[in-house]
N, C-alpha and C positions, 0 to 999 in steps of 0.2 A: 402509693403516690398522691400528691395533691396537686392536681392540674389548675393552672391559673391562665387565663388568656388575658393578655395586656393590650389595650388599644391605645394608641399614641394619643397624646394631647395634655399631658401632665407629667413632665419629668422624663428622664432618658430611660429607655427600656433595659439597656445594659446595667445601668445604675440600679434600678429598681431589682434586677434579678440578682445582683451581687449582694444587696442589703437583705432581700427576702430570704436567699439561699441560706444566709448565716442563721436565720430564725426559723425557717421551715426546711430541715434537712432532706426531706423527701419530696422537695418541690419539683414539679413538671411544668417549667416555664414555657409559654407559648406566645408569640408576638403576632398579632393581627396583620395580615390575613392568613398566616401560615398557622392555623389551629388544629390541624391533624383531623381526628376523628371528632366531630362536634359533639357526639354522644358521649365522650369520655371527658368533657369539660366539666369542672366543678365550680369554679369561680370565675367572674369577669372582674377585672380592675381597669376602669375606664374613666375618662372625663366627659366624653360626648359620643353618642351612638347615633345611628341612622335609624329610620323607621324600619321595622322588621328585623333588627339585628338580634334581638333576645330569642326569637322564635326557633332559630336555627340550633339551639342549644338545649335539648329536652331534659337533661338530668342537672341542671345547675342547683347548686346548694346554697348559693348566696352570691350578692352583687355588692362590689366595693367601689365606691366612688374615689376616684384620685384626686379629690380636692374638697373643699368645704362646701361648694355649691354642687347641687344635684339636678338643675334643670337640664343638663346635657343629657341625663340619662332618660329624663321624661321626654326627650325628643322622639322615642319610640313609644308611642302611645299604647303598645302592648306589652310594656314593662310587666314582668310576671307579678301577679298578686300572690300573697302568701309566702313568698322567699324573703329571707332576712336582707335588708339592704342598709349599708352603713356608710358614713360619709367621714371625712378626716377633720378633726379639730386638733390642730397642730400648734403649740405654743409658738414655735418659731415662725410659722406662717402668719399667725396673729400679730406677733411683734412687728413684722415687716408692713404689716396694713396700717398698724397705729403710727409708725413712722411716716409712711405715704400720707395719711390724713393729716398729720401734724405739719409737715411740709407745706401741703396745699394750703392749709389754714393760714399758716404763718407767711407764706409767700404774698398773700394779699392783706394779712392784717398788720404786718410790719413794713408794708409798702415797698417790698423788694422788687416788685414789677416797675415801680416809678423809678427806684434807684437804678434799676437796670437801663431804663431808657436815658437816664441821665449819664450813666457812664458811657453809653454809646456815643454822646455828645461831648464827652470829657468835660462834664459840668459839675463842679463841686458845690452842691446845694443841700442844706440840712431841711428836711421837711417836717421836723418837729415830731412829737408825740404820735404813736399810732392811733388817730382819733377818726381816720376815715370810716372804719367799720366799729360797731359796737362789739365788744368781746363775748358774744353770745353765739354758741353752736348747737343746732338741732341735729340730732342723730336720728335718721329715719330707720327704724329697725334696731332692736337692742339686743340681739342674740350674743352669741360667744364674741363675734368680732366686733359688732357694734358696740357692745358693752365696754371692750377693751379699748376702743377708740374714745369713747365717752370719758373713761376713768383717766386715760392718758391726757386729754385736753383739759379735764378738770385740774390735774395736776400741773399743768402750764399756765393756770390762772384763769382760765376761760369759764364762763358760766355755761353750763351743758344741760340740755333738757332731752329727753327720749321720747320717740313716739313708738307705740306698740299697738298691735291689733286689738289686744285685750289688757285691761289694767294688771300692771305688775309693780312690786316694790323694787325700785332702782337704787336704794339706799340714799345717798345724798344728792342724787340727780332727780330733778322733776320729772315725773312721768305724765304725758298725755295719751290718751288711748282712744282708738277707735276712730271711725271716718267722721264722726259727730265733731271730733276735736281736731281733726287734720287741719283745717284752714287756720285755727287759731295758733297750732303749732308752727305751720308754715309763715304766718305773719310776724311771728317773733323769733325767726331763725335768720339772721344777717349771713349766716354761714350755714349751709345745709348739706349734711352728708348723708348719702344714700348707702345704706348697708343692709338692704331688704333681700330676702330670697326671691327669685323671680317665679312667679306663679300666674295663673290666668287672672287671678284678682289683682296682682300688682304690675302687670305688664302695661305700659303706658300711663301708669299713675301719675308721673310728673309731666303733664301736658300744659299747654298753654294757660288753661284756667288755673291750674293749681301752681304753676311757677309764678304767674301773676300775683299770687298772694304772698309771695316773699317780699321782704321789704325792699324799695328801690335800692340798687347798688349791692344786692346781695350776691354771694358766690355760691355756685352749686358744685359739690364734689360727688363723683360717683365712682365707687370702687366695687360695685355690686354687679351688675349686668346692664348692658347697653338698653336692653328692652324696657327698663324702667322709665327712660326719657324719651320723650318725643324729640328727635333731633332738630326737626325744622322748627318746632316751637321754641327750643332752647336757642337756637341761632336767632331766630326773629327777636327775641327779648333782649338778646345780647346786643344785637345791631340797633335796636329802638333805645338801649341804654338803661331799661328797667334793671337788667343784670350786669354786674360789673366784670364777672368773670366767671370761668368753669375750669375745673380740674378733672380729667376724665382718665380713667384706667381702662374703662370699657365704653364701647360705642355701639350704635346702631345705623349702619351696618358694622359689622366686624368681621375681619379686619377693615379698617378705614380706607376706602379707595383712595389712591395717590391725589386725585383731582378734587377731593372733598373740601368744602369751604371750611370745615373745621380745623384743618391743617394749618390754614393762613390766618386764622383769626388772632389778632394780637393778643386778646386776653383770655385765650385758651391755651391750657397745658395738657399735653396728651402724653400718656404712656401706655404701651403696648400690652394691656392686660398682665401686667407685672407687679401689681402692688404687694401681692402675697404670693409667692411662688411655693408650690409644693416640692419639699425637698425629702427625696427617698431616704436619706440617712436618718432624718428625724421622723419620718411618717411612717415608715416600715414596722416600727413596734406595733403600732395599732392596727395596721393590716394584718399582721401576723397573729396578734392577739385575737381579732375578729375571726380569722379563719378557725383558730383553735375553739374559739367558743361556738362558732356554728356546727363544727363536726362534733363537739360534744353536746349539742342541744341546748346550748345556753344563750341567753340574749346577747346581741351585740352591743358594744359601746358605741355612743353616738349613732343611734338608730334614725332612719329616714321613715317618716310618717307617709305612707303612699297616698292616703286620703288628702293630706295637706299639701303635699308636693314639695315637702323640704323636712 
């Protein structure tokens, strides 16, 4: 038997069980907190855990993230060293995130926010060609998801540049790399899309100082993690008029409390961390494949580097 403990946070437990049972015939499926004997647990499938979570399972063979981001696993500082850890890279999820980013950019670029306001007044008014914002997009973080977003917007006619920690060949997309070039990247990004992994180095990266480097009238889109953006600084720059808008799939705090000012800001669009949902039907193949790889002593697909935090 292969025992997997599922900890809620990404997808429905019953759906995961149906999909994985078809791929792992000898599956022993357990849903937290009903884990049975912790010593007989082989794998954890989770999106987010708490401090001390992993210490109760002495015989783990591997850890499987239930999404693309793994910061929720690192919430336990005692994440076991030496165990294989894999994340999900699902084309279906990535496609959803490309669509989300394209909508956010087009909402402001094509002035749909202004047309919506005119509709509310039943006012027929042509605003002309979309010249309020330059057609330039900066994608902060150019991994699997950021790269797909950048290429998708390139296909829509936008000039796209990508920022990475270290230099990379991004094909037809300009690359600015390293903290030394971050200010220049921000200054030339009327639309800024954050798709970075959340690590100690990137937490709070988009504070007032850095957001102020964006061109006046810029729009910030965040579909990575709320911790990348200092919320009060974002709100201040929106209210001062330096930023024209924000499209947020993630917030800090999250979930966003009902009384929070972000909900009521006229130039902010909020979605509840659903830009790219983990779908068991499309993601179960790689979960099952990684279980088999780990049991066979083979390297996992889409591994997580515990030293980098992603």
